[in-house]
C-alpha positions in Angstrom: 13.9 11.6 7.3 10.5 11.5 9.2 7.4 11.5 7.2 5.7 14.9 6.7 2.9 15.6 9.1 -0.1 17.9 8.0 -0.4 20.4 11.0 -2.8 23.4 11.1 -1.4 25.9 13.7 -4.7 28.1 13.1 -7.4 28.4 15.9 -9.7 28.0 13.3 -8.8 24.7 11.8 -11.1 23.6 9.3 -13.5 20.9 10.6 -15.2 18.1 8.5 -15.0 16.9 4.8 -13.1 20.2 3.9 -10.6 19.6 6.9 -9.6 16.1 6.0 -9.1 17.0 2.2 -7.0 20.0 3.5 -4.8 17.9 5.8 -4.1 15.3 3.0 -3.7 17.8 0.3 -0.8 19.2 2.7 1.0 15.8 3.1 0.5 15.1 -0.6 2.2 18.4 -1.5 5.0 17.7 1.3 5.6 14.0 -0.4 5.7 15.7 -4.1 8.7 18.2 -3.3 12.0 17.6 -5.1 13.4 14.3 -3.7 16.2 14.8 -1.0 17.2 11.0 -2.0 20.4 10.4 -3.7 20.0 8.6 -7.0 20.6 5.0 -6.8 20.0 2.8 -9.7 20.1 -1.1 -9.3 22.7 -2.5 -11.8 24.3 -5.9 -12.3 28.3 -6.3 -12.5 29.2 -8.3 -15.3 32.0 -9.9 -13.8 30.6 -11.5 -10.6 27.0 -11.4 -11.5 26.3 -9.5 -8.4 24.1 -6.5 -7.9 24.5 -3.2 -6.5 23.6 0.3 -7.2 24.9 3.0 -9.3 24.7 6.8 -8.9 23.8 9.5 -11.5 27.3 9.2 -13.1 27.2 5.3 -13.5 29.9 5.0 -10.8 29.1 2.0 -7.9 27.5 4.0 -4.9 26.8 0.6 -3.4 29.3 -2.2 -4.3 27.7 -5.2 -5.9 27.4 -7.6 -3.5 23.8 -8.8 -3.7 21.9 -12.1 -5.3 19.2 -9.4 -6.4 18.5 -5.8 -5.5 15.0 -4.1 -6.0 14.3 -0.4 -6.6 14.7 2.3 -4.1 11.5 4.0 -2.9 11.9 7.0 -0.6 15.5 5.7 0.3 14.7 2.3 1.3 15.3 -0.7 -0.9 14.9 -4.6 -0.7 18.0 -7.2 -1.4 18.7 -10.2 -1.0 22.4 -11.2 0.0 24.6 -13.7 -1.6 23.7 -16.1 1.4 20.0 -15.9 0.7 19.2 -13.2 3.6 16.5 -10.6 2.7 17.5 -7.1 4.0 15.9 -3.8 4.0 18.8 -1.2 3.3 19.1 2.9 3.1 20.7 4.6 0.2 24.2 4.4 1.7 24.0 0.4 1.9 23.3 0.3 5.6 21.4 -2.6 6.7 18.2 -1.1 8.6 16.1 -4.5 9.0 16.8 -8.4 8.2 14.3 -11.0 7.5 11.9 -9.1 5.6 10.6 -9.2 2.3 7.9 -7.0 0.2 4.4 -7.4 1.2 2.4 -8.6 -1.9 -1.4 -8.0 -2.2 -3.0 -10.9 -4.3 -5.8 -9.8 -6.6 -6.4 -12.5 -9.0 -5.0 -12.6 -11.4 -2.4 -10.1 -10.4 -0.2 -9.7 -7.3 0.6 -6.0 -6.6 3.7 -5.4 -4.1 3.1 -2.4 -1.7 5.1 0.8 -2.0 6.1 3.3 0.4 2.9 5.5 1.0 2.2 8.5 3.7 5.3 7.5 5.5 5.1 4.1 5.8 6.0 0.8 3.9 4.2 -2.7 4.3 6.6 -5.5 4.7 6.4 -9.2 5.7 8.4 -10.7 8.4 9.9 -13.9 7.3 10.0 -15.4 10.8 6.6 -15.1 11.7 5.1 -14.7 8.2 3.1 -11.5 9.5 3.0 -8.0 7.8 3.7 -4.8 9.4 4.7 -1.4 8.5 7.9 0.3 8.7 8.9 4.1 8.8 11.4 6.0 6.7 14.3 4.7 9.4 13.1 1.1 8.8 11.9 1.0 12.2 8.4 -1.0 12.9 5.9 1.7 13.4 3.0 -1.1 13.3 4.3 -4.4 14.6 3.9 -7.4 12.0 0.5 -9.1 12.9 -1.6 -8.9 9.7 -2.0 -12.0 7.7 -2.0 -9.6 4.5 -1.7 -5.6 4.7 -1.5 -3.0 1.6 -0.4 0.5 1.5 -2.0 3.5 3.3 -4.2 5.9 1.4 -6.1 8.7 3.0 -4.8 7.3 6.5 -6.4 4.0 6.2 -4.7 0.6 5.0 -6.5 -2.7 4.0 -5.4 -5.8 6.1 -6.8 -9.2 6.7 -6.5 -10.9 9.9 -6.6 -14.3 8.7 -5.5 -16.5 5.4 -8.4 -15.9 2.8 -10.2 -13.9 5.3 -12.1 -10.9 5.0 -10.9 -7.6 4.4 -11.0 -4.4 6.9 -9.0 -1.4 7.5 -6.6 0.1 10.3 -5.4 3.7 10.9 -1.8 4.9 11.1 -1.6 3.5 14.9 -2.3 0.0 13.7 -6.0 0.1 15.3 -8.6 -1.4 13.2 -11.1 1.2 12.4 -13.3 -0.7 10.1 -14.2 -4.3 10.9 -12.6 -7.0 8.7 -15.9 -8.3 7.1 -15.6 -7.4 3.2 -14.9 -9.5 0.5 -11.3 -10.5 -0.5 -11.1 -10.9 -3.9 -10.8 -7.6 -5.8 -9.8 -6.4 -9.2 -7.2 -4.2 -7.6 -6.1 -3.8 -3.7 -8.6 -2.0 -1.7 -7.8 1.5 -0.9 -9.5 4.8 -0.1 -9.6 7.4 -2.8 -11.8 10.5 -2.7 -13.0 9.2 0.7 -14.5 6.0 -0.7 -13.3 2.4 -1.1 -14.3 -0.4 -3.3 -15.0 -3.3 -1.3 -17.0 -6.8 -2.1 -20.0 -7.7 0.1 -18.7 -11.3 -0.4 -16.1 -12.5 -2.6 -16.2 -11.5 -6.3 -14.8 -14.4 -7.9 -16.6 -17.6 -6.0 -14.3 -20.2 -5.0 -16.7 -23.3 -6.2 -19.6 -23.4 -8.3 -21.6 -23.7 -5.3 -20.7 -19.9 -4.2 -22.9 -17.3 -4.8 -21.3 -14.3 -7.2 -20.0 -11.7 -5.2 -21.1 -7.8 -5.4 -19.1 -4.9 -5.2 -20.1 -1.3 -3.9 -18.4 1.6 -2.1 -18.0 2.2 1.7 -16.7 5.3 3.7 -14.2 5.8 6.4 -16.7 4.6 8.9 -17.5 1.4 6.8 -20.8 2.4 5.9 -22.2 1.7 2.3 -22.4 4.8 0.3 -22.9 3.0 -2.9 -24.7 -0.1 -2.6 -22.9 -3.4 -3.5 -24.9 -4.1 -7.0 -21.7 -4.3 -9.2 -19.4 -7.3 -10.4 -16.5 -5.2 -9.8 -15.1 -1.9 -10.0 -12.3 0.5 -9.6 -11.3 3.6 -7.4 -12.9 7.0 -7.9 -10.5 9.3 -9.8 -11.9 12.9 -10.4 -15.5 12.2 -9.1 -15.8 8.9 -11.3 -15.3 5.4 -11.0 -15.4 2.6 -13.7 -17.7 -0.2 -12.7 -19.0 -3.6 -14.1 -22.2 -5.1 -14.2 -21.6 -8.6 -15.7 -19.6 -7.9 -19.0 -20.8 -4.7 -19.4 -18.6 -1.7 -17.8 -19.5 2.0 -17.5 -18.7 5.3 -15.4 -20.5 6.1 -12.2 -20.5 9.7 -10.3 -19.4 10.0 -6.8 -22.4 10.8 -4.5 -22.4 14.6 -3.1 -20.9 14.8 -0.1 
């Protein structure tokens, strides 16, 4: 199934920030419709020790044949074959792509696995070690060329171009639209929410005692500071508010008027 695309057939298509919010609201509503995907629950066969997928009745929909099996996400799942090969499969058990694994974003002390978002899924190509994005059919929509990449949110995804390098953002064509110049160590993966992304002026957790402490602020879709980097850490905006830290003290800030 192709990802829904918000389209406005009106001659008076809304412009500016309101138009942007309307477009992404339409996308969100489309993805929120009742799922057309069959129920597939990972389960392990007690006799063989291999994993497969059961349907809603508990019957095997995909026979137990995998060393490990991940959850389905929009009709896609990552599995490990008995011979150790890593595969991307569809809900019928068909192999869509071999030699790929989950893209993990390291935000010490946690690692977050990228999920299917806005019609694309970040995956790491095992041969090259680089991350790209596949569509709902498992086809490369953005070829693997990033050291790290996370989910698309509001049309942009965070990427790194080199190991432990700074963070930038790409659009759905894979073009870098915000230069990679922001700190790499965040409380959570950097992503846009309500038009802003929490990023570091530099690394928030210094690598050595000689490095200065990092500062976090919020940028807009052009990479401009909307909220100056004066915080020691912070979270995404939700309903116009975001939790931030200054030292050990945490409190909420309000999103500036658009």
